[in-house]
C-alpha positions in Angstrom: -20.7 -35.0 -1.8 -22.1 -32.7 -4.3 -21.6 -29.1 -3.2 -22.7 -26.2 -5.3 -20.6 -23.2 -4.6 -20.7 -19.2 -5.5 -18.3 -16.6 -5.7 -20.6 -13.5 -6.0 -18.4 -10.8 -6.6 -19.3 -7.1 -7.9 -18.4 -7.8 -11.5 -19.3 -12.0 -11.9 -20.4 -14.2 -9.9 -19.1 -18.1 -10.5 -21.0 -20.5 -10.0 -19.7 -24.3 -9.6 -20.1 -27.8 -8.4 -17.5 -29.3 -6.2 -17.0 -32.3 -4.0 -15.5 -32.9 0.1 -11.8 -32.6 -1.2 -12.9 -29.1 -2.5 -12.2 -30.4 -6.5 -14.1 -28.3 -8.9 -16.4 -30.8 -11.3 -18.2 -27.6 -13.5 -18.2 -24.1 -13.7 -20.2 -20.9 -15.3 -19.5 -17.5 -15.0 -22.7 -15.0 -15.0 -22.1 -10.9 -15.2 -23.1 -9.3 -11.6 -26.4 -7.4 -12.7 -29.5 -6.1 -10.6 -29.6 -9.2 -8.0 -33.2 -10.2 -9.2 -31.9 -10.7 -12.6 -28.7 -11.9 -11.3 -30.3 -14.4 -8.9 -32.6 -15.9 -11.7 -29.8 -17.3 -13.4 -28.0 -18.7 -10.4 -30.8 -20.5 -9.2 -31.3 -21.7 -12.9 -28.1 -23.1 -12.9 -28.5 -25.0 -9.7 -31.9 -26.0 -10.1 -31.2 -29.6 -11.9 -27.7 -30.2 -10.2 -28.9 -32.1 -7.0 -26.9 -30.3 -4.9 -26.6 -30.9 -1.1 -26.0 -28.1 -0.1 -24.3 -24.6 -1.5 -21.5 -22.3 -0.3 -22.3 -18.5 -0.7 -19.2 -16.2 -0.7 -20.3 -12.7 -1.5 -18.8 -9.1 -2.1 -20.1 -6.8 1.2 -20.7 -5.8 3.4 -23.2 -8.2 4.1 -25.1 -9.2 7.7 -23.9 -12.6 9.2 -25.2 -12.5 12.0 -27.6 -15.2 12.7 -29.7 -13.5 15.3 -30.7 -10.4 13.1 -33.5 -9.9 11.1 -31.8 -8.7 8.1 -29.0 -12.2 8.4 -28.3 -13.0 5.1 -29.0 -9.0 3.3 -26.2 -7.3 1.2 -26.2 -4.0 3.2 -24.3 -1.0 2.1 -22.5 -1.5 -1.1 -22.7 0.9 -3.6 -23.2 -1.2 -6.0 -26.8 -0.8 -7.7 -29.8 -2.4 -6.4 -27.9 -4.7 -4.0 -28.1 -3.0 -0.9 -30.2 -3.9 1.5 -31.1 -7.1 -0.8 -31.7 -10.2 0.6 -29.3 -12.8 -1.0 -29.3 -15.4 1.4 -33.0 -15.4 1.5 -34.2 -15.3 -1.7 -31.6 -18.8 -2.4 -33.3 -20.5 0.4 -37.1 -19.8 -0.7 -35.9 -21.4 -4.2 -33.8 -24.3 -3.6 -34.3 -25.1 0.1 -31.0 -26.8 0.5 -28.3 -25.7 3.8 -26.3 -22.8 3.1 -22.8 -21.5 4.1 -22.5 -17.8 4.1 -20.0 -15.2 4.3 -17.6 -12.9 2.5 -16.2 -13.9 -0.6 -12.6 -12.9 1.0 -13.4 -15.3 3.9 -14.4 -18.0 2.1 -11.2 -17.7 0.3 -9.0 -17.3 3.5 -11.1 -20.7 4.4 -10.4 -22.4 1.3 -6.8 -22.1 1.4 -6.8 -23.0 5.0 -8.8 -26.1 4.1 -6.5 -27.3 0.3 -4.2 -24.4 -0.2 -1.3 -22.4 1.2 -2.2 -22.3 4.8 -3.1 -26.2 4.7 -2.5 -27.5 8.4 -2.3 -23.9 9.8 -4.5 -22.5 12.5 -5.3 -19.0 10.9 -3.8 -17.2 7.8 -5.0 -14.0 6.4 -6.4 -13.5 2.4 -6.1 -10.2 0.9 -7.7 -9.8 -2.2 -6.6 -7.1 -4.5 -8.4 -6.2 -7.5 -11.5 -3.6 -8.1 -11.7 -3.5 -4.4 -9.5 -4.6 -1.6 -11.1 -7.3 0.8 -9.2 -8.6 3.5 -10.3 -12.5 5.2 -9.2 -14.0 8.6 -8.8 -17.3 9.8 -7.4 -17.3 13.4 -7.6 -20.5 15.8 -9.2 -22.7 13.7 -11.6 -20.4 12.4 -12.9 -17.9 10.3 -13.5 -14.3 12.3 -16.6 -12.6 13.3 -17.7 -10.2 15.6 -20.0 -7.0 15.6 -19.8 -7.1 11.5 -16.6 -9.0 9.8 -13.6 -8.1 8.6 -13.5 -4.9 6.6 -9.4 -4.9 6.1 -10.0 -3.0 3.0 -10.9 0.4 4.3 -8.2 0.8 6.5 -6.6 4.1 6.7 -3.1 4.8 5.3 0.0 6.8 5.9 -0.1 8.4 2.3 3.5 8.0 0.5 5.2 11.4 0.2 5.3 11.5 -3.9 1.6 10.6 -4.0 -0.8 13.5 -4.8 -3.7 11.1 -5.3 -6.9 12.0 -3.7 -8.6 8.1 -3.3 -10.7 6.8 -5.1 -13.5 4.9 -1.9 -16.6 7.3 -2.0 -16.5 6.3 2.0 -12.8 7.2 3.2 -11.1 8.7 0.2 -7.8 7.5 1.0 -8.3 4.1 2.7 -5.8 1.3 1.7 -8.5 0.4 -1.0 -8.9 4.2 -2.2 -5.2 4.1 -2.8 -4.4 0.6 -4.0 -7.2 -1.0 -5.9 -7.5 -1.5 -9.2 -9.3 1.7 -9.9 -6.8 3.4 -8.0 -4.2 2.8 -10.9 -5.7 3.2 -13.4 -6.8 7.1 -12.6 -3.6 7.7 -10.9 -1.3 6.8 -13.6 -4.2 7.2 -16.6 -3.9 3.6 -17.8 -4.9 0.1 -16.6 -2.8 -1.3 -14.2 -2.1 -4.3 -16.5 -1.0 -2.0 -19.1 1.7 -0.5 -16.6 5.2 -2.1 -17.9 6.9 -4.0 -14.5 9.5 -1.5 -13.9 6.9 1.3 -13.6 6.8 3.9 -10.7 3.2 2.9 -9.5 4.5 -0.9 -8.6 6.9 0.3 -5.2 4.2 2.9 -4.2 1.3 0.1 -4.5 3.9 -2.1 -2.0 4.1 0.9 0.4 0.3 1.0 1.1 0.1 -3.0 0.7 2.7 -3.4 3.1 1.4 -0.9 5.3 -1.8 -2.6 6.1 -0.6 -5.5 6.0 2.6 -4.6 8.8 -0.3 -3.7 10.8 -2.1 -6.7 10.4 0.5 -9.0 11.3 1.2 -7.0 14.2 -2.2 -7.5 15.5 -3.6 -10.9 14.2 -0.2 -12.3 14.1 -1.5 -14.6 11.5 0.7 -17.5 10.5 0.5 -16.9 6.7 -0.4 -14.0 4.6 -2.0 -14.5 0.9 -2.0 -11.9 -1.5 -4.5 -12.9 -4.4 -6.7 -10.7 -6.8 -6.4 -9.3 -10.2 -3.5 -6.5 -9.2 -1.5 -9.4 -7.7 -1.1 -10.8 -11.0 1.6 -8.5 -11.0 4.1 -11.2 -9.7 7.0 -8.1 -9.2 5.0 -7.0 -6.7 5.7 -9.7 -4.1 9.7 -8.7 -3.4 8.4 -5.2 -3.3 5.8 -6.1 -0.4 7.7 -8.3 1.6 10.6 -5.9 1.6 8.3 -3.0 2.6 6.7 -5.1 5.4 10.4 -5.8 6.6 11.2 -2.2 6.9 8.1 -1.4 9.0 8.3 -3.9 11.2 12.2 -3.3 11.5 12.8 -6.8 13.5 10.3 -5.7 16.3 8.2 -9.0 15.5 11.2 -10.9 16.0 10.4 -14.4 14.3 12.0 -16.4 11.6 9.2 -16.1 9.4 9.5 -12.7 8.9 13.1 -12.4 9.3 14.1 -15.6 7.1 11.9 -17.0 5.6 9.5 -14.3 4.1 9.2 -15.4 0.4 7.4 -18.3 2.1 5.3 -16.3 4.4 3.4 -13.7 2.1 3.0 -16.1 -0.8 0.6 -15.9 -3.7 -2.9 -17.9 -3.4 -2.4 -22.4 -3.4 -5.2 -22.5 -5.1 -5.2 -19.7 -7.5 -7.5 -18.0 -8.9 -9.6 -20.5 -7.2 -9.6 -19.6 -4.1 -13.0 -18.2 -3.3 -14.9 -20.7 -5.3 -13.1 -23.4 -3.2 -13.9 -21.8 -0.3 -17.5 -21.7 -0.9 -17.5 -25.3 -1.7 -15.6 -25.4 2.3 -18.2 -23.4 3.3 -21.5 -25.5 1.7 -19.5 -28.6 3.2 -19.2 -27.0 7.0 -23.2 -26.2 6.9 -24.3 -29.6 5.7 -21.9 -31.0 8.3 -23.7 -28.4 10.7 -27.3 -29.5 9.6 -25.9 -33.4 10.1 
């Protein structure tokens, strides 16, 4: 198989070619600009690649209801020019191959389930913590959709008792994304997260917010693995702090050895590293091709 993949992010588009084993054979990175100019570059990349299908994992919110007249559109994003844009339709008109279409975090969850940290499991959560926070949900062997797609970055949180920061989310202020995404770190402490020392008080506060959200998700969805990716999670000192917060929050109520004794192998970094999103988009493309056949 020769499958095209697009990991569409708010700051960059990563496009690549992969195969049925999830192996990435080539890739390019393009800046995310206005939709017309960005997709012109994307289409130019794929035109001579002879791909059999393309999987798209994109920032959202997006319309994932195939019966909807705006299926394939980006909907209420604050990114200039993209709200109400027919992303999938534009691609289909120019390159008529089968397409997989989902959020970037659902794609990453799918990639991890196929070839990464959740391989062989029928459920997992994937959190990306970077410029924003997104949550991909893989449950009972498939990606979760419903009225919309999961938007776990915008769950409400209890405020840390020492935190006076208002939150940056333009919709909710102090939701999880507003309090714990990369911009919150920069605005709260005055420097970017990667400039903070590993023993800075920013990190226990970060773990407080992420631990709350993950604890709630465990109680609601009971995933067999929780995977934490994105630029902020390159701060590896966060993992033991988050695990400790989750155990404190659950307080032994959810009694399973994965949570009580094996949490170091339950809340983990992506097995595919920074390739989770692109590999997941390959998996979306493979699924689209198989469904057509």
